[in-house]
N, C-alpha and C positions, 0 to 999 in steps of 0.2 A: 572479522571473518574474511574470507578468501579474496580471490583475484577477480572474480566476475562481478559486474554490477550493471544495473539498468536504472534509468531515472524516468519517473512519471511526473510530468509537470502539471500543476494544479493552480488555477488562478484565484481560488477563494479559500481562506482559512476555514470557513464554515464547511466547505466540501472536505477538506483535510480532516476536520474533526469528525465528520460523519464516516469517512473511510476508516479512521482509526478506531472509532466506537468508544463507548463508555469504558473508562479505565484501560483504553487501548486493547480491549478484548479481541477485536477483529484482527488487528496486526499480530497479536500473540498467536492466534490460531494459524495464521499464514506462516509465521516464523517457525512454529513447531512442525507443521505439516510438510514444509518445503526445506527446512533446515537452512533458513536465510536470516539475515538481519535487515530490519526495515527502520529507516530513520527519516524524519522530516527536516528539511533544510530550507530556510527562507532564501528566496532569490528575488531578483529585481521586480519581476511581474507576478509574484505570487509565492508559491512554495514548490519545492522539489521533493518528491518521495523517492528516497534512494533505497534500492533493494540490492543487497550484496550477499555473496555466498561463494562457496568453493568451486561451483561448476555452473555452466550455462544450463545444464539439465535441471538444476533446482531454481536458478534465478529467473530464467525465461518464463516458466509457467507461473511462478509467484508474481512476476510483473504483469502477466495477463490477468491474474485474479485482481490485482490492484487496479488495473485499467477497467475491468468489469465493474468493480465497486465504485470507481470514479463516475462511471456512467449512471449507475443507480443513484449515487449521492447528488449528482447534478440535477436529476429530475424528481427526486423524492426528498422527503424531510429526513429520513433516517435510513441507515444501512443496518439491517438486523444481523444477529449472529447466525441465523439460519441462511442468510444470503451468502455468508462466507463459507459455511460448511457445505 
């Protein structure tokens, strides 16, 4: 996918797993709603969730949703599908 991209750094693989959801359902919902691609990349101090797409108009709000889910995942055990929608 396109030229725009944002990175959300996460220090725990457990948090990444909660953000992505069972069978990556949370990420698929975000990808479909914002027409972006979301991937997890390991980095030195944790993981980087990379959100990429054709325009900042789609990538920026998708990154905000991922940041929101990160906050939920850091303080709760699970991120529900309802949290994403």
